[in-house]
C-alpha positions in Angstrom: 81.5 -0.1 12.0 82.2 -3.8 12.4 85.7 -3.4 11.1 86.4 -0.5 13.5 85.2 -2.6 16.4 87.3 -5.6 15.4 90.3 -3.3 14.9 89.9 -1.9 18.4 89.8 -5.5 19.8 93.0 -6.4 17.9 95.1 -4.0 19.8 97.8 -5.8 21.7 101.5 -6.4 22.2 104.3 -6.1 19.7 105.8 -9.5 19.7 107.2 -11.7 16.9 105.8 -14.7 15.2 108.9 -16.7 16.3 107.4 -16.6 19.8 104.1 -18.5 19.5 103.6 -18.6 23.2 105.1 -15.9 25.4 106.7 -18.1 28.1 109.3 -15.5 29.2 109.1 -13.4 32.3 106.1 -14.6 34.3 106.3 -12.4 37.3 105.0 -14.4 40.3 105.5 -11.4 42.6 102.5 -9.8 40.8 100.2 -12.9 41.1 96.7 -11.7 42.0 93.6 -13.9 42.0 91.2 -13.6 39.0 88.3 -13.4 41.4 89.8 -10.3 43.0 90.7 -8.7 39.7 87.3 -9.3 38.2 85.5 -8.0 41.3 87.1 -4.5 40.8 88.8 -4.5 37.4 89.3 -0.8 37.3 91.7 -1.1 40.2 94.1 -3.0 38.1 94.2 -1.0 34.9 97.4 1.0 35.7 99.9 -1.6 36.6 101.1 -5.0 35.4 99.5 -8.1 37.0 100.0 -11.9 36.9 97.0 -14.2 36.8 96.6 -17.9 37.0 93.7 -20.1 35.9 92.3 -22.7 33.6 92.1 -22.0 29.9 88.6 -22.9 28.8 88.5 -21.5 25.2 90.9 -20.5 22.5 90.2 -18.7 19.2 89.8 -21.4 16.6 90.7 -19.2 13.7 94.0 -17.6 14.7 94.8 -18.4 18.3 94.6 -14.7 19.1 92.7 -15.0 22.3 92.0 -17.4 25.2 89.6 -17.4 28.0 90.8 -18.0 31.5 88.2 -19.0 34.1 88.3 -18.0 37.8 87.2 -20.3 40.6 83.9 -18.5 40.8 83.2 -19.1 37.0 83.9 -15.6 35.8 86.0 -15.3 32.7 88.9 -13.0 31.6 90.0 -13.0 28.0 93.7 -13.0 27.2 94.2 -11.2 23.9 97.4 -11.4 21.9 98.2 -9.6 18.6 96.7 -11.4 15.6 99.2 -13.1 13.4 102.2 -12.4 15.6 101.5 -14.6 18.6 99.5 -17.8 18.7 97.8 -19.4 21.7 97.6 -23.1 20.6 94.3 -25.0 20.7 96.1 -27.6 22.9 96.0 -25.0 25.7 92.3 -25.7 26.3 91.7 -27.4 29.6 95.2 -26.6 30.9 96.3 -24.3 33.7 98.2 -21.2 32.7 100.0 -18.1 34.1 99.9 -14.8 32.3 101.6 -11.5 33.1 100.5 -8.3 31.4 98.3 -5.2 31.5 94.6 -5.2 32.0 92.8 -3.1 29.4 89.3 -1.8 29.2 87.3 -1.3 26.0 84.1 0.6 26.3 81.5 -0.4 23.7 78.2 1.3 22.8 75.1 -0.8 22.6 75.5 -1.2 18.8 79.2 -2.1 19.2 78.4 -4.5 22.0 75.9 -6.3 19.7 78.5 -6.7 17.0 81.1 -7.9 19.4 78.9 -10.4 21.3 77.5 -11.7 18.0 81.0 -12.2 16.7 82.1 -14.0 19.9 79.0 -16.2 19.7 79.8 -17.2 16.1 83.4 -18.0 17.1 82.0 -20.4 19.8 79.2 -21.7 17.6 76.6 -20.5 20.0 73.2 -18.8 19.5 73.0 -15.1 19.9 69.9 -12.9 20.4 70.5 -9.2 19.6 67.4 -8.1 21.6 69.0 -9.4 24.8 71.7 -6.6 24.6 70.1 -3.5 26.1 73.1 -1.3 26.8 76.8 -0.8 26.1 79.4 -2.9 27.9 83.0 -2.7 29.0 85.3 -5.5 28.0 88.3 -6.3 30.1 91.2 -8.1 28.4 94.7 -9.0 29.6 97.3 -8.1 27.1 100.1 -10.5 28.0 103.8 -9.9 27.9 104.3 -13.4 29.2 102.1 -16.5 29.0 103.0 -19.9 30.3 100.8 -22.9 29.7 101.3 -25.7 32.2 101.4 -29.2 30.7 99.6 -31.6 33.1 
C-alpha cells in the first residue's frame, strides 16, 4: 500500500536529467495568484497555469518536490519526476515562477496517514496518526517550466 501511494505521488513530467531546473517557457500570460488557485483548486485542473511565490521547502533526498507559499501562508507543492529533474536545495528562500498543470490526488484515510507521515519524516517533524480522521485531496503543480529567481 505504501509503495502504491508513493508511486501515485511520483507521477509527473517526462523531462531529461540534463535539465535539472526547467527554466524554459515560463508563460507569464497564465500568471494566477496562489491565493486564488488554492481558494478553488478544482477550477484550475483543466488548463495550464503559472504561479509565483517563495519556495519554503525542497525534498532533501532527491529534489523531487518544492513547496511554494502564498501570501496568506497556504502552500502548494511543485512535484517533478524523481531522478529526471532536480529542484536544488539552494532554491529554499527564493522566489520562483512555475508553469504547469495542477493535479489532484484523492487519498483515503489510510493513504492520507501514510502520505502525511512520510512528509513529516521528510521535514523531520512529529506526526500523530490519530489526528487524521478522513481522506484528503492533495493538489500538486506538475511543472513544464520552473524558474528560480536569484536574489
